[in-house]
DOROKOL-287226 format. One record per atom (N, C-alpha, C): residue number from 1; residue in three letters; x, y, z. Coordinates in steps of 0.001 Angstrom, whole numbers. Layout:
<rs>
<r><pos>NUM</pos><code>Ala</code><x>X</x><y>Y</y><z>Z</z></r>
...
</rs>
This chain:
<rs>
<r><pos>1</pos><code>Met</code><x>76832</x><y>169666</y><z>83929</z></r>
<r><pos>1</pos><code>Met</code><x>78043</x><y>168837</y><z>83257</z></r>
<r><pos>1</pos><code>Met</code><x>77405</x><y>168913</y><z>81569</z></r>
<r><pos>2</pos><code>His</code><x>77959</x><y>169186</y><z>80559</z></r>
<r><pos>2</pos><code>His</code><x>77762</x><y>169006</y><z>79219</z></r>
<r><pos>2</pos><code>His</code><x>78181</x><y>167269</y><z>78952</z></r>
<r><pos>3</pos><code>Lys</code><x>77901</x><y>166979</y><z>77612</z></r>
<r><pos>3</pos><code>Lys</code><x>77978</x><y>165647</y><z>77453</z></r>
<r><pos>3</pos><code>Lys</code><x>77932</x><y>165596</y><z>75897</z></r>
<r><pos>4</pos><code>Ile</code><x>79050</x><y>164763</y><z>75298</z></r>
<r><pos>4</pos><code>Ile</code><x>78839</x><y>164665</y><z>73779</z></r>
<r><pos>4</pos><code>Ile</code><x>78173</x><y>163713</y><z>73583</z></r>
<r><pos>5</pos><code>Ile</code><x>77294</x><y>163601</y><z>72298</z></r>
<r><pos>5</pos><code>Ile</code><x>76485</x><y>162550</y><z>72019</z></r>
<r><pos>5</pos><code>Ile</code><x>76849</x><y>161865</y><z>70764</z></r>
<r><pos>6</pos><code>Ala</code><x>77372</x><y>162780</y><z>69786</z></r>
<r><pos>6</pos><code>Ala</code><x>77810</x><y>162273</y><z>68507</z></r>
<r><pos>6</pos><code>Ala</code><x>79107</x><y>163277</y><z>68114</z></r>
<r><pos>7</pos><code>Leu</code><x>79812</x><y>162343</y><z>67298</z></r>
<r><pos>7</pos><code>Leu</code><x>81118</x><y>163036</y><z>66978</z></r>
<r><pos>7</pos><code>Leu</code><x>81598</x><y>162331</y><z>65606</z></r>
<r><pos>8</pos><code>Glu</code><x>82168</x><y>163533</y><z>64827</z></r>
<r><pos>8</pos><code>Glu</code><x>82768</x><y>163011</y><z>63426</z></r>
<r><pos>8</pos><code>Glu</code><x>84117</x><y>163402</y><z>63280</z></r>
<r><pos>9</pos><code>Pro</code><x>85227</x><y>162395</y><z>62923</z></r>
<r><pos>9</pos><code>Pro</code><x>86329</x><y>162953</y><z>62746</z></r>
<r><pos>9</pos><code>Pro</code><x>86392</x><y>163586</y><z>61332</z></r>
<r><pos>10</pos><code>Leu</code><x>87096</x><y>165041</y><z>61362</z></r>
<r><pos>10</pos><code>Leu</code><x>87349</x><y>165818</y><z>59967</z></r>
<r><pos>10</pos><code>Leu</code><x>88471</x><y>165463</y><z>59649</z></r>
<r><pos>11</pos><code>Pro</code><x>88938</x><y>165982</y><z>58304</z></r>
<r><pos>11</pos><code>Pro</code><x>90422</x><y>166144</y><z>57911</z></r>
<r><pos>11</pos><code>Pro</code><x>91068</x><y>167107</y><z>58712</z></r>
<r><pos>12</pos><code>Asp</code><x>92282</x><y>167473</y><z>58755</z></r>
<r><pos>12</pos><code>Asp</code><x>93264</x><y>168224</y><z>59497</z></r>
<r><pos>12</pos><code>Asp</code><x>93030</x><y>168258</y><z>60877</z></r>
<r><pos>13</pos><code>Tyr</code><x>92875</x><y>167280</y><z>61635</z></r>
<r><pos>13</pos><code>Tyr</code><x>92526</x><y>167064</y><z>62988</z></r>
<r><pos>13</pos><code>Tyr</code><x>91482</x><y>167644</y><z>63621</z></r>
<r><pos>14</pos><code>Met</code><x>90443</x><y>167956</y><z>62725</z></r>
<r><pos>14</pos><code>Met</code><x>89324</x><y>168556</y><z>63512</z></r>
<r><pos>14</pos><code>Met</code><x>88151</x><y>167165</y><z>63743</z></r>
<r><pos>15</pos><code>Leu</code><x>87428</x><y>168091</y><z>64720</z></r>
<r><pos>15</pos><code>Leu</code><x>86074</x><y>167119</y><z>65015</z></r>
<r><pos>15</pos><code>Leu</code><x>84981</x><y>167805</y><z>65208</z></r>
<r><pos>16</pos><code>Arg</code><x>83722</x><y>166960</y><z>64440</z></r>
<r><pos>16</pos><code>Arg</code><x>82388</x><y>167704</y><z>64809</z></r>
<r><pos>16</pos><code>Arg</code><x>82040</x><y>167091</y><z>65714</z></r>
<r><pos>17</pos><code>Leu</code><x>81550</x><y>167936</y><z>66774</z></r>
<r><pos>17</pos><code>Leu</code><x>80846</x><y>167335</y><z>68092</z></r>
<r><pos>17</pos><code>Leu</code><x>79456</x><y>167603</y><z>68209</z></r>
<r><pos>18</pos><code>Val</code><x>78670</x><y>167003</y><z>68682</z></r>
<r><pos>18</pos><code>Val</code><x>77188</x><y>167332</y><z>68924</z></r>
<r><pos>18</pos><code>Val</code><x>77023</x><y>166887</y><z>70262</z></r>
<r><pos>19</pos><code>Phe</code><x>76512</x><y>167881</y><z>71228</z></r>
<r><pos>19</pos><code>Phe</code><x>76465</x><y>167728</y><z>72679</z></r>
<r><pos>19</pos><code>Phe</code><x>75020</x><y>167503</y><z>72990</z></r>
<r><pos>20</pos><code>Ala</code><x>74649</x><y>167215</y><z>74102</z></r>
<r><pos>20</pos><code>Ala</code><x>73187</x><y>166712</y><z>74687</z></r>
<r><pos>20</pos><code>Ala</code><x>72104</x><y>167807</y><z>74664</z></r>
<r><pos>21</pos><code>Asp</code><x>72684</x><y>169081</y><z>74463</z></r>
<r><pos>21</pos><code>Asp</code><x>71877</x><y>170311</y><z>74334</z></r>
<r><pos>21</pos><code>Asp</code><x>71365</x><y>170591</y><z>73158</z></r>
<r><pos>22</pos><code>Gly</code><x>72068</x><y>170238</y><z>72395</z></r>
<r><pos>22</pos><code>Gly</code><x>71578</x><y>169988</y><z>70610</z></r>
<r><pos>22</pos><code>Gly</code><x>72651</x><y>171210</y><z>70096</z></r>
<r><pos>23</pos><code>Ser</code><x>73477</x><y>171495</y><z>70994</z></r>
<r><pos>23</pos><code>Ser</code><x>74425</x><y>172298</y><z>70233</z></r>
<r><pos>23</pos><code>Ser</code><x>75741</x><y>171685</y><z>69477</z></r>
<r><pos>24</pos><code>Glu</code><x>76124</x><y>172270</y><z>68254</z></r>
<r><pos>24</pos><code>Glu</code><x>76968</x><y>171481</y><z>67580</z></r>
<r><pos>24</pos><code>Glu</code><x>78188</x><y>172478</y><z>67469</z></r>
<r><pos>25</pos><code>Lys</code><x>79432</x><y>171726</y><z>67129</z></r>
<r><pos>25</pos><code>Lys</code><x>80933</x><y>172490</y><z>67256</z></r>
<r><pos>25</pos><code>Lys</code><x>81589</x><y>171722</y><z>66289</z></r>
<r><pos>26</pos><code>Ile</code><x>82639</x><y>172526</y><z>65797</z></r>
<r><pos>26</pos><code>Ile</code><x>84070</x><y>171611</y><z>65008</z></r>
<r><pos>26</pos><code>Ile</code><x>85017</x><y>172501</y><z>65790</z></r>
<r><pos>27</pos><code>Val</code><x>85886</x><y>171667</y><z>66126</z></r>
<r><pos>27</pos><code>Val</code><x>87061</x><y>171964</y><z>67127</z></r>
<r><pos>27</pos><code>Val</code><x>88298</x><y>171622</y><z>66530</z></r>
<r><pos>28</pos><code>Asp</code><x>89228</x><y>172240</y><z>66455</z></r>
<r><pos>28</pos><code>Asp</code><x>90569</x><y>171829</y><z>66057</z></r>
<r><pos>28</pos><code>Asp</code><x>91542</x><y>171154</y><z>66919</z></r>
<r><pos>29</pos><code>Val</code><x>91734</x><y>169964</y><z>66858</z></r>
<r><pos>29</pos><code>Val</code><x>92743</x><y>169502</y><z>67939</z></r>
<r><pos>29</pos><code>Val</code><x>94035</x><y>169397</y><z>67662</z></r>
<r><pos>30</pos><code>Ser</code><x>94695</x><y>169952</y><z>66483</z></r>
<r><pos>30</pos><code>Ser</code><x>95996</x><y>169767</y><z>66332</z></r>
<r><pos>30</pos><code>Ser</code><x>96895</x><y>170612</y><z>67204</z></r>
<r><pos>31</pos><code>Pro</code><x>96451</x><y>171897</y><z>68011</z></r>
<r><pos>31</pos><code>Pro</code><x>97058</x><y>172391</y><z>68909</z></r>
<r><pos>31</pos><code>Pro</code><x>97419</x><y>171413</y><z>69963</z></r>
<r><pos>32</pos><code>Phe</code><x>96576</x><y>170397</y><z>70414</z></r>
<r><pos>32</pos><code>Phe</code><x>97008</x><y>169439</y><z>71615</z></r>
<r><pos>32</pos><code>Phe</code><x>97782</x><y>168303</y><z>71347</z></r>
<r><pos>33</pos><code>Ile</code><x>98116</x><y>167956</y><z>70006</z></r>
<r><pos>33</pos><code>Ile</code><x>98797</x><y>166950</y><z>69275</z></r>
<r><pos>33</pos><code>Ile</code><x>100383</x><y>167254</y><z>69376</z></r>
<r><pos>34</pos><code>Gly</code><x>101017</x><y>166395</y><z>70210</z></r>
<r><pos>34</pos><code>Gly</code><x>102759</x><y>166737</y><z>70192</z></r>
<r><pos>34</pos><code>Gly</code><x>103394</x><y>165620</y><z>70567</z></r>
<r><pos>35</pos><code>Ser</code><x>103815</x><y>165400</y><z>71748</z></r>
<r><pos>35</pos><code>Ser</code><x>104413</x><y>164540</y><z>72347</z></r>
<r><pos>35</pos><code>Ser</code><x>103523</x><y>163588</y><z>73491</z></r>
<r><pos>36</pos><code>Gly</code><x>104286</x><y>162497</y><z>73949</z></r>
<r><pos>36</pos><code>Gly</code><x>103528</x><y>161655</y><z>74906</z></r>
<r><pos>36</pos><code>Gly</code><x>102228</x><y>161109</y><z>74535</z></r>
<r><pos>37</pos><code>Leu</code><x>101395</x><y>160570</y><z>74953</z></r>
<r><pos>37</pos><code>Leu</code><x>99986</x><y>160193</y><z>74555</z></r>
<r><pos>37</pos><code>Leu</code><x>99693</x><y>160641</y><z>73139</z></r>
<r><pos>38</pos><code>Ser</code><x>99642</x><y>162156</y><z>73381</z></r>
<r><pos>38</pos><code>Ser</code><x>98965</x><y>162753</y><z>72153</z></r>
<r><pos>38</pos><code>Ser</code><x>99654</x><y>162436</y><z>70830</z></r>
<r><pos>39</pos><code>Ala</code><x>100963</x><y>162110</y><z>71013</z></r>
<r><pos>39</pos><code>Ala</code><x>101932</x><y>161942</y><z>69773</z></r>
<r><pos>39</pos><code>Ala</code><x>101261</x><y>160869</y><z>68760</z></r>
<r><pos>40</pos><code>Ala</code><x>100322</x><y>159951</y><z>69256</z></r>
<r><pos>40</pos><code>Ala</code><x>99871</x><y>158859</y><z>68451</z></r>
<r><pos>40</pos><code>Ala</code><x>98752</x><y>159376</y><z>67427</z></r>
<r><pos>41</pos><code>Leu</code><x>98194</x><y>160590</y><z>67786</z></r>
<r><pos>41</pos><code>Leu</code><x>97312</x><y>161532</y><z>67022</z></r>
<r><pos>41</pos><code>Leu</code><x>97761</x><y>161895</y><z>65783</z></r>
<r><pos>42</pos><code>Lys</code><x>98871</x><y>161883</y><z>65498</z></r>
<r><pos>42</pos><code>Lys</code><x>99762</x><y>162688</y><z>64372</z></r>
<r><pos>42</pos><code>Lys</code><x>99387</x><y>161744</y><z>63340</z></r>
<r><pos>43</pos><code>Asp</code><x>99272</x><y>160472</y><z>63693</z></r>
<r><pos>43</pos><code>Asp</code><x>98712</x><y>159459</y><z>62446</z></r>
<r><pos>43</pos><code>Asp</code><x>97265</x><y>159790</y><z>62254</z></r>
<r><pos>44</pos><code>Glu</code><x>96989</x><y>160075</y><z>61048</z></r>
<r><pos>44</pos><code>Glu</code><x>95325</x><y>160369</y><z>60781</z></r>
<r><pos>44</pos><code>Glu</code><x>94179</x><y>159351</y><z>60825</z></r>
<r><pos>45</pos><code>Ala</code><x>94777</x><y>157991</y><z>60397</z></r>
<r><pos>45</pos><code>Ala</code><x>94289</x><y>156938</y><z>60967</z></r>
<r><pos>45</pos><code>Ala</code><x>93846</x><y>156625</y><z>62262</z></r>
<r><pos>46</pos><code>Tyr</code><x>95037</x><y>156791</y><z>63044</z></r>
<r><pos>46</pos><code>Tyr</code><x>94620</x><y>156675</y><z>64593</z></r>
<r><pos>46</pos><code>Tyr</code><x>94096</x><y>157719</y><z>64954</z></r>
<r><pos>47</pos><code>Phe</code><x>94080</x><y>159039</y><z>64510</z></r>
<r><pos>47</pos><code>Phe</code><x>93333</x><y>160193</y><z>64890</z></r>
<r><pos>47</pos><code>Phe</code><x>91607</x><y>159596</y><z>64916</z></r>
<r><pos>48</pos><code>Arg</code><x>91365</x><y>159063</y><z>63850</z></r>
<r><pos>48</pos><code>Arg</code><x>89943</x><y>158805</y><z>63296</z></r>
<r><pos>48</pos><code>Arg</code><x>89273</x><y>157902</y><z>64290</z></r>
<r><pos>49</pos><code>Arg</code><x>90477</x><y>157234</y><z>64904</z></r>
<r><pos>49</pos><code>Arg</code><x>89517</x><y>156047</y><z>65767</z></r>
<r><pos>49</pos><code>Arg</code><x>89202</x><y>156595</y><z>67507</z></r>
<r><pos>50</pos><code>Val</code><x>88865</x><y>157854</y><z>67393</z></r>
<r><pos>50</pos><code>Val</code><x>87989</x><y>158667</y><z>68697</z></r>
<r><pos>50</pos><code>Val</code><x>86629</x><y>157854</y><z>68566</z></r>
<r><pos>51</pos><code>Lys</code><x>86345</x><y>158072</y><z>70161</z></r>
<r><pos>51</pos><code>Lys</code><x>85228</x><y>157637</y><z>70485</z></r>
<r><pos>51</pos><code>Lys</code><x>84713</x><y>158539</y><z>71581</z></r>
<r><pos>52</pos><code>Ile</code><x>83409</x><y>158274</y><z>71956</z></r>
<r><pos>52</pos><code>Ile</code><x>82692</x><y>158773</y><z>73166</z></r>
<r><pos>52</pos><code>Ile</code><x>82670</x><y>157932</y><z>74039</z></r>
<r><pos>53</pos><code>Glu</code><x>83189</x><y>158478</y><z>75210</z></r>
<r><pos>53</pos><code>Glu</code><x>83038</x><y>157703</y><z>76607</z></r>
<r><pos>53</pos><code>Glu</code><x>82139</x><y>157669</y><z>77326</z></r>
<r><pos>54</pos><code>Ser</code><x>81462</x><y>156950</y><z>78130</z></r>
<r><pos>54</pos><code>Ser</code><x>80473</x><y>156740</y><z>78777</z></r>
<r><pos>54</pos><code>Ser</code><x>79882</x><y>158175</y><z>79573</z></r>
<r><pos>55</pos><code>Gly</code><x>81074</x><y>158874</y><z>79915</z></r>
<r><pos>55</pos><code>Gly</code><x>80757</x><y>160001</y><z>80425</z></r>
<r><pos>55</pos><code>Gly</code><x>80541</x><y>161196</y><z>79540</z></r>
<r><pos>56</pos><code>Gly</code><x>80494</x><y>161138</y><z>78423</z></r>
<r><pos>56</pos><code>Gly</code><x>80314</x><y>161957</y><z>77375</z></r>
<r><pos>56</pos><code>Gly</code><x>81348</x><y>162757</y><z>76840</z></r>
<r><pos>57</pos><code>Gly</code><x>82661</x><y>162466</y><z>77419</z></r>
<r><pos>57</pos><code>Gly</code><x>83944</x><y>162969</y><z>76856</z></r>
<r><pos>57</pos><code>Gly</code><x>84378</x><y>162052</y><z>75654</z></r>
<r><pos>58</pos><code>Ile</code><x>85517</x><y>162632</y><z>74975</z></r>
<r><pos>58</pos><code>Ile</code><x>85807</x><y>161758</y><z>73967</z></r>
<r><pos>58</pos><code>Ile</code><x>87423</x><y>161042</y><z>74296</z></r>
<r><pos>59</pos><code>Tyr</code><x>87742</x><y>160048</y><z>73670</z></r>
<r><pos>59</pos><code>Tyr</code><x>89061</x><y>159222</y><z>73928</z></r>
<r><pos>59</pos><code>Tyr</code><x>89284</x><y>158529</y><z>72741</z></r>
<r><pos>60</pos><code>Trp</code><x>90756</x><y>158080</y><z>72965</z></r>
<r><pos>60</pos><code>Trp</code><x>91488</x><y>157239</y><z>71948</z></r>
<r><pos>60</pos><code>Trp</code><x>91836</x><y>156147</y><z>72302</z></r>
<r><pos>61</pos><code>Pro</code><x>92212</x><y>154910</y><z>71836</z></r>
<r><pos>61</pos><code>Pro</code><x>92354</x><y>153733</y><z>72274</z></r>
<r><pos>61</pos><code>Pro</code><x>93616</x><y>153817</y><z>73391</z></r>
<r><pos>62</pos><code>Asn</code><x>94627</x><y>154896</y><z>73323</z></r>
<r><pos>62</pos><code>Asn</code><x>95696</x><y>154695</y><z>74367</z></r>
<r><pos>62</pos><code>Asn</code><x>95692</x><y>155475</y><z>75105</z></r>
<r><pos>63</pos><code>Gly</code><x>94339</x><y>156122</y><z>75632</z></r>
<r><pos>63</pos><code>Gly</code><x>94182</x><y>156722</y><z>76802</z></r>
<r><pos>63</pos><code>Gly</code><x>93759</x><y>157950</y><z>76787</z></r>
<r><pos>64</pos><code>Tyr</code><x>94282</x><y>158572</y><z>75645</z></r>
<r><pos>64</pos><code>Tyr</code><x>94008</x><y>160193</y><z>75500</z></r>
<r><pos>64</pos><code>Tyr</code><x>92783</x><y>160612</y><z>75410</z></r>
<r><pos>65</pos><code>Asp</code><x>92656</x><y>161814</y><z>76064</z></r>
<r><pos>65</pos><code>Asp</code><x>91034</x><y>161874</y><z>76187</z></r>
<r><pos>65</pos><code>Asp</code><x>90814</x><y>163520</y><z>76406</z></r>
<r><pos>66</pos><code>Phe</code><x>89595</x><y>163981</y><z>76437</z></r>
<r><pos>66</pos><code>Phe</code><x>89036</x><y>165267</y><z>76775</z></r>
<r><pos>66</pos><code>Phe</code><x>87923</x><y>165417</y><z>77040</z></r>
<r><pos>67</pos><code>Cys</code><x>87786</x><y>166197</y><z>78300</z></r>
<r><pos>67</pos><code>Cys</code><x>86673</x><y>166519</y><z>78929</z></r>
<r><pos>67</pos><code>Cys</code><x>85569</x><y>167214</y><z>78084</z></r>
<r><pos>68</pos><code>Pro</code><x>84367</x><y>166593</y><z>78369</z></r>
<r><pos>68</pos><code>Pro</code><x>83315</x><y>167399</y><z>77378</z></r>
<r><pos>68</pos><code>Pro</code><x>83121</x><y>168896</y><z>77711</z></r>
<r><pos>69</pos><code>Asn</code><x>83295</x><y>169121</y><z>79092</z></r>
<r><pos>69</pos><code>Asn</code><x>83184</x><y>170585</y><z>79433</z></r>
<r><pos>69</pos><code>Asn</code><x>84406</x><y>171358</y><z>78943</z></r>
<r><pos>70</pos><code>Tyr</code><x>85461</x><y>171094</y><z>78910</z></r>
<r><pos>70</pos><code>Tyr</code><x>86342</x><y>171878</y><z>78119</z></r>
<r><pos>70</pos><code>Tyr</code><x>86212</x><y>171894</y><z>76741</z></r>
<r><pos>71</pos><code>Leu</code><x>85997</x><y>170949</y><z>76069</z></r>
<r><pos>71</pos><code>Leu</code><x>85803</x><y>171117</y><z>74581</z></r>
<r><pos>71</pos><code>Leu</code><x>84638</x><y>172012</y><z>74631</z></r>
<r><pos>72</pos><code>Tyr</code><x>83182</x><y>172134</y><z>75347</z></r>
<r><pos>72</pos><code>Tyr</code><x>82239</x><y>172930</y><z>75001</z></r>
<r><pos>72</pos><code>Tyr</code><x>82595</x><y>174246</y><z>75424</z></r>
<r><pos>73</pos><code>Asp</code><x>83288</x><y>174548</y><z>76721</z></r>
<r><pos>73</pos><code>Asp</code><x>83538</x><y>175777</y><z>77126</z></r>
<r><pos>73</pos><code>Asp</code><x>84942</x><y>176652</y><z>76928</z></r>
<r><pos>74</pos><code>Glu</code><x>85731</x><y>175908</y><z>76420</z></r>
<r><pos>74</pos><code>Glu</code><x>87084</x><y>176354</y><z>76364</z></r>
<r><pos>74</pos><code>Glu</code><x>87709</x><y>176178</y><z>74771</z></r>
<r><pos>75</pos><code>Val</code><x>87481</x><y>175443</y><z>74309</z></r>
<r><pos>75</pos><code>Val</code><x>88085</x><y>175214</y><z>73013</z></r>
<r><pos>75</pos><code>Val</code><x>87180</x><y>175998</y><z>72114</z></r>
<r><pos>76</pos><code>Pro</code><x>87663</x><y>176784</y><z>71192</z></r>
<r><pos>76</pos><code>Pro</code><x>86891</x><y>177601</y><z>70238</z></r>
<r><pos>76</pos><code>Pro</code><x>86573</x><y>177020</y><z>69169</z></r>
<r><pos>77</pos><code>Ala</code><x>85445</x><y>176965</y><z>68579</z></r>
<r><pos>77</pos><code>Ala</code><x>84748</x><y>176487</y><z>67276</z></r>
<r><pos>77</pos><code>Ala</code><x>85777</x><y>177277</y><z>66054</z></r>
<r><pos>78</pos><code>Val</code><x>85520</x><y>176192</y><z>65240</z></r>
<r><pos>78</pos><code>Val</code><x>86337</x><y>176860</y><z>63857</z></r>
<r><pos>78</pos><code>Val</code><x>85579</x><y>176423</y><z>62694</z></r>
<r><pos>79</pos><code>Gln</code><x>85813</x><y>176771</y><z>61588</z></r>
<r><pos>79</pos><code>Gln</code><x>85134</x><y>176381</y><z>60393</z></r>
<r><pos>79</pos><code>Gln</code><x>86239</x><y>175298</y><z>60039</z></r>
<r><pos>80</pos><code>Ala</code><x>85380</x><y>174116</y><z>59061</z></r>
<r><pos>80</pos><code>Ala</code><x>85901</x><y>173209</y><z>58607</z></r>
<r><pos>80</pos><code>Ala</code><x>86643</x><y>173524</y><z>57183</z></r>
<r><pos>81</pos><code>Ser</code><x>87861</x><y>172996</y><z>57021</z></r>
<r><pos>81</pos><code>Ser</code><x>88444</x><y>173317</y><z>55701</z></r>
<r><pos>81</pos><code>Ser</code><x>87734</x><y>172675</y><z>54674</z></r>
<r><pos>82</pos><code>Pro</code><x>87237</x><y>173428</y><z>53525</z></r>
<r><pos>82</pos><code>Pro</code><x>86600</x><y>172526</y><z>52175</z></r>
<r><pos>82</pos><code>Pro</code><x>87634</x><y>171484</y><z>51691</z></r>
<r><pos>83</pos><code>Asn</code><x>86974</x><y>170478</y><z>51222</z></r>
<r><pos>83</pos><code>Asn</code><x>87845</x><y>169173</y><z>50735</z></r>
<r><pos>83</pos><code>Asn</code><x>87706</x><y>169337</y><z>49200</z></r>
</rs>
């Protein structure tokens, strides 16, 4: 099982993730933001409230979360847009 040990919210709904195996990845979360629990993430201030849960996944205060294995294996890495 993969585990996220560090994360940094970036502009445009992207996250920089560092996994326990030392790999790093920038992922675009915007395709997963829509209605229901994920709607709150449209507010970038709220999006930046993301935390690492004890099992190594990530979550927001409203309970919306991502499994670390899914982020590692299934969500493609992207380049962050320059600021």
